[in-house]
C-alpha positions in Angstrom: -38.6 1.9 19.7 -34.9 1.6 20.8 -33.4 3.5 23.6 -30.7 5.0 21.3 -28.0 3.6 23.5 -26.7 1.1 20.8 -23.3 -0.2 21.6 -20.6 0.9 19.2 -17.7 -1.2 18.4 -14.4 0.6 18.1 -12.4 -0.4 15.0 -9.3 -2.4 16.0 -6.0 -0.8 15.5 -3.3 -2.1 13.4 -0.8 -3.8 15.6 2.5 -2.1 15.8 4.6 -5.3 15.5 5.1 -6.5 12.0 4.6 -10.3 13.0 1.1 -9.4 14.2 0.3 -6.9 11.5 0.1 -9.5 8.6 -2.6 -11.7 10.1 -4.6 -8.6 11.3 -4.6 -7.3 7.8 -5.7 -10.6 6.3 -8.4 -10.9 9.0 -9.7 -7.4 8.2 -10.3 -7.8 4.5 -6.9 -6.8 3.0 -5.3 -9.0 0.4 -1.7 -9.7 -0.4 -0.3 -8.5 -3.7 2.3 -10.9 -5.0 5.3 -9.6 -7.0 4.8 -10.6 -10.6 7.2 -10.8 -13.6 4.9 -7.9 -15.1 5.9 -5.7 -12.1 9.6 -6.3 -12.6 9.5 -5.6 -16.3 7.6 -2.3 -15.6 10.6 -1.0 -13.5 12.6 -0.6 -16.8 10.1 2.0 -17.9 10.4 4.2 -14.8 12.5 7.3 -14.8 15.5 7.2 -12.5 14.1 9.4 -9.7 14.5 7.0 -6.8 17.5 4.9 -6.3 16.0 2.3 -3.9 15.1 -0.8 -6.0 12.3 -2.0 -3.7 10.6 1.4 -3.8 10.9 1.4 -7.6 9.3 -2.0 -7.6 6.3 -0.6 -5.5 5.8 2.2 -8.1 5.9 -0.2 -11.0 3.5 -2.6 -9.0 1.1 0.3 -8.5 1.3 1.2 -12.1 0.7 -2.2 -13.5 -2.2 -2.9 -11.1 -3.8 0.4 -11.3 -3.8 1.1 -7.7 -2.5 4.1 -5.8 0.7 4.0 -3.8 0.6 6.2 -0.7 4.0 7.2 0.6 5.6 9.6 3.1 8.7 9.7 0.9 8.8 12.9 -1.0 11.2 11.7 -3.5 9.2 8.5 -4.2 6.1 10.9 -4.6 7.9 12.5 -7.6 7.1 9.6 -9.8 4.4 10.3 -12.3 1.2 8.1 -12.1 -0.4 6.5 -9.2 1.9 7.7 -6.3 0.5 10.2 -3.7 2.3 11.8 -0.8 0.5 11.6 2.5 
């Protein structure tokens, strides 16, 4: 029987510099989600809640892809659908 003192590995933390974050994310199983024409077209169906065009694109992208967009932006979180305030 083992001694019960098995070594634990601590999960690596996401680098704080954006240049280092992209390779870290890809190395840790995340995938990139490209912006597709379907995402751009879906922007037209969104209500005019948020004025930032990139944030609106993220909402449209999450809607089309069926994924949840997590945000700290309380205005962005007002969109119906897959947006959750964290």
